[in-house]
N, C-alpha and C positions, 0 to 999 in steps of 0.2 A: 349151630348151637355148640357152645363149648362144653367141656366135661363137667364143669360145675353146674351149669344150668341143666344139663342132661341128668345129673345125679339127683337134683331136686325134683325134676319131672318124673323120674322113675319112682320116687316115693309116692307122688300123687297117683301115678298109674296103679300102684299096688292097692291104694285105698279104693279107687274106682272099680277095680276088679272085685274087691270084697263087696262093694255096694251093689254091683250087678247081681251077685248071689243073694244079697239081702233083699234087693228089690223083687227078685223072683220068688223068694220064700214068702215075703209078706204079701205078694200078689196071690200066690197059691192059697195062703190063709184067708185072704179077703174073698176069693172065689168060693172057697169051702164054706165059710160062715154065711155068705149071702145065699148060697145054694140051699143051705139047711133051713133058711127062713124065707124063701122067696114068696111063699104063699101069704106071708104077713105083709108084704109090701102093698102100698096103696097103688103104685103103678109098676107092677112087676116087669112089664115089657121094657119100660124105660130104664128100669134098674139093670136089666141084662144088657141093654145097649150101652149104658154107662160103664158096666164092667168090661164090655168089649173094648171100649175106648181105653180103659186102664191097661188092658193087655197089649193093644196096639202101641200105645204111648210108651209102655215099658220097653218094648222092643226097639222103637225108634230112638228113644232118648239114650238107651244103651249104646246104640250106634253113634249118636251125636257126642257122647262122652269120650270117644276114642281121642287120643292125643292130638291128631292133626285137625280135628274138628272142634275141639273143646275150646269154646269162647265164652265170654261173659253172658252173651245173650242166651246161650243154651241153659244156663242156670236160671235165668229169669223166666224163660219159657217153661222150664220144668216146674217152677214154683206156681206160675199162673195156671197151668193145666191141673196141677195137684190141688190147688185151692178151689178151682172151679168144680172139680169132681167132689171134693169134700163138701162144698156148699150145696151140691145137688142132693145131698142126703135129705134135706128139708122137703124136697119135692117127692122123692120115692118112698120115704117112710111115712107111716101113719102117725097121727097125733099121739096114740098110745105108745108107739115105739120111741118117739122123741121124748115123751114124758118119763119113760122108764130108764132113760140114759143108756140105752143099749149101744152097741158098737155102731159107728158111722158106716156109710157105704164103703169107704176106703180103708177103714180100720187102721192097722199099723203101717200100711203102704205109704202114708204121708211122711213117715220118719226119714225115708231115704233122701229126699230132697234137702231136708234140714242138715243131714250129715254131709251131703255134697257141698252145701254152702259153707259148712264149718271147715272143710278141707281147703276150699278155694279162697275164702275170705277170712279164714282164721276164726278165733273164738267170737269176735264181734259179728262176723257173718252168720255163724251158727246161732247166736242168740237172736239176731234179727230174724232169721228164718223161723226160729221157734216162736217168736212173738207173732209173726204173720199167721202161721198155721194155727196156733193155739187161740188167737183172737177170733178166727173164723169158727173153730171148734166150739168155743165157749158160747158163741151166739146161737148155736144149734141146741144147746141144753136149756132145760127149764130153770136150772139153777146150778150153782157150783157146789158140788158135794166132794167128799173125800176122794172119790175115784178120779174126778176131774183134776183136783189138786195134785194127786199122785202122778197122773199122766203128764201134767205140766212139769213137775219136778224132774221126772225121769228124762223128759226130752231136753230140758235145760242142762241137766247133768251130762247127757250123752253129747250134746253139742259142744259143751266146754271141753270135755275130755278128748273128743276127736280133734277139735281145732288145736288144742295144745299139743297133743301127740304128733299131729301132722307137722307142726312147727318144729318140735324137738327133733323129729326124724329127718327133716330137711337139713337142719343145722348139722346133725351128725353125718349125714351123707356128704354134704359139702366139705365138712372137716376131714372126712376120710379121703376124699379126692385130693384136697390140698396137701394132706400128709403124704399121700402116695407121690404126688408131684415133687414135694420137698425131698423125699427119700431118693427119687430118681435124679434130682438135681445134685444132691449130695454125692451120690454114687458116681455121677459123671465128673463132678469136680475132683473127687478123689482119684479117679482114673487119669484125668488131665494133670493133676498135681504130680502124680508119680512120673508121668511121661516128661513133664517139664523139668522136674527136679533132677531126673537122670541126665538131662542134656543142657538146656538153656541156663537154668539157675546155676549149675556148677561152673559153666563157662563164664558167666557174669561175675561170680564170686572170685574166680581165678584172675580175671582181668582187673577187678578192683584191688586184689591183694598185690598183684605184680605192679600195678600202677603206683601204689603207695611206695613200694620198694624202689622203683626206678626214679621217682620224683620228676620234676619238671612238667613237661606237657603230658607225659604218661600219667602223672598223678591226677591231672584234670580228667583224662580219659577214664581212669579208675573210679574217680568220683561219680562221673556220669553213669558208668556201668553199675555202680552201687545203687544209684537212684532207680535205675531201671529194674534192678533185681528186687528192690523193695516194692516197686509198683506192680511188678509181675506177681509177686507173692500175695500182695493185697488183692489183686484181681482174682486169683484162683481160690482165695480163701474168703471172698466176700460173702455176705450172709444170704443173698438171694440173687436171682436173675431178673428182677423187676426192672421197671424203667428208671432212668436217671433220676435220683431223688432230689436233685437240685433244680429241676425244671418246675417253674411256677406256672400258674394260670389254670391248673386243673380244678382248683377250688377244693381239693381234698386235703387229707393229712398225710404228711410224709415223715420219715424218720430222720431227725436231726443228727443222730449218732452216725448213721450210715453216710449222710452227706459230708460230715466232718472227716470220716474215714478216707474219703476221696482225696483229702489234702495230704495224707501221709506220704513221706518220702524218706530217703536215707537221713536227711537232716531234720525232718519233722516227725515227731512221735505223737500219735493220737491215742488217747484212752477214753473210751465211751462205755456206758452201762451195757450189760448183756441184753437187756430188753429194750425195745424201741422207745425212743423219746419222740412222740408224735406232736407235730405242730402244723399249722397251716402252711401250704407250700410256699406262699410268698414270704412268710416270716422266716422260714428256713433259708430261703434264698438270700435274704438280707443279713441274717446272722452269719452265714457262710462267707458272704462278701466281706463282712467286717473282720472275720477271722483271717481271711486271705489278705486283707489290707495290713493286719498286724504282721503276718509273715513277710509280706513285701517290705514293710518298714524295717524289719529286722535285717533282711538281706541287704537293703540299701545302706544302713548305718553300721551294721556289725560285720558285713562281708558274707560271701557265699559259704564260708565254713562254719558259721554260727549255727548252733542247734536250737530247735524250737520244740517245746512241749505243749500239747493242747489237751486239756482235761474238761470233759463234759460231766456235769452233775445235775441231777434232777431233784428238785425239792417239791414241797407240797403245792406252793403257789408260784414258783418260778423255776427257770432253768438257768444254770450258771456255767459259762464257758470261760475257762482260765487259759490264757496264752502267755507262756513264759519263755524267755530266751537266755542264752549265756553270754550275750554281748556286753558292751560297756555300759548299757543302761541309758536312761534319759535323766539328766540332772533335774532336781526339784525346781519347779517353776518354769521349765523350758517351754512347755506347751502354751502357757499363758503368754510368754514372750513371743512365741511364734504367731499366735493369734493377733497380738498387737502389731506385729510386723506385716500382717496381711497374708501369712502363710497358713492356709486353712485345710491343708491336705489331711492330716490326722484327725482334726476335729470333725470334718465332714464325712470322711470315709469310714471312720470307726464310731466316734461318739454320736454323730448325726444320725447314722443308720439305726443304732440301738435306741436313741431317744425317740425316733419316729415310731418305733414299735412299743413305746410306753415303758421302756427299760432304761438302764443306765450303764454306761461304760466308764470304768474307773481305772486310772493308771496308778498302780501301787508304786510310787516313786521311791527308788533306791538306786542311786547311781553306782553303787559298788557291786551289786549282785544281779546285773542284768535288768531286763525290763519285763514287767508282768502286767498284763491287762486282765481285768475281770469284767466280763460282759454278763449282765443280768437282764433277763427277758421274762415277762409274765408267762406262766405256764399256758395260759389261754391264747398266747400269741398276740394279744392286743390289750394294752393297758388303758387306764382311764384317760390319760392325756391324749393317746393316739385316737381313741374312740371319739373324743370331742372334736378332733379335727375332721 
């Protein structure tokens, strides 16, 4: 069991410890009330036997509610035993006792199982448990008076409050664990960053600077050192230690911004929002592939020294990725000519990918100021056109 699951279970454990005390208190109350009126019972011996069953079951179910034995069947068994004992009131009480709407044999002892259901199955479980218990209780009464309505209202209120509080406390406990983990990760990254900065990064920066000064083959070596410096800085400053965000197939949501950050180099500058831009994993994979194709196209036609700028923007209904370079640009109409010549590389690798996602990839044609692609994808990750396919 990981720390997150353990934190949530610890919240439940605290509730069940409280319920153990509550069960003992309500059991003591039931024993006291029934002891005071045992002469009024129609079958006093049977009443004491049933009270003995309540005592034994209280001890047994407390043992069953321990974490390693706590399963769904325990809650169902607890409800069955509780309802059976509640229903037995009709057998041990006289007609006069039933007509006077006095306390049932179990009195408030039945409340505990409802609260246990509320913790285990949330507000819905608590309300269902209330409905089961109160439906049996109402059938024992000659009629529904203000006292009965009050009991129903209080049990409904208790079930809702306990179920909601359990949910909120679990979320808070999980959030605390995740915050502690994030703080530990940040501290480790800061320590690693200091160590790397004092050694490796300074050497790479020196190699890059000296390579530019010497020129020739040394300049290429300096350029490679610069790219590795940027990559290393990105690694130690990345936002999390989670799995590779570009891996598809998980069926979950991943951060497009973090995936685009992976493309950053000395020649590629990436700007993304501070908060995650979440899209389905397969959509992120296709968008990143299209952006990578833009970068490859720049390198092929503008040379390895060309600079690329990637900007991610999140709108209400769509996300926009802009990819711009400082190369010679693509003359207006060149893509149409390439398609006519049977050269479909750009059309398929960039426009085709985005079109399959229900979006659109537009080349802002300006042959004088580099090349700029604008990739627009629905925020849901799947447009109407794509969904029809």
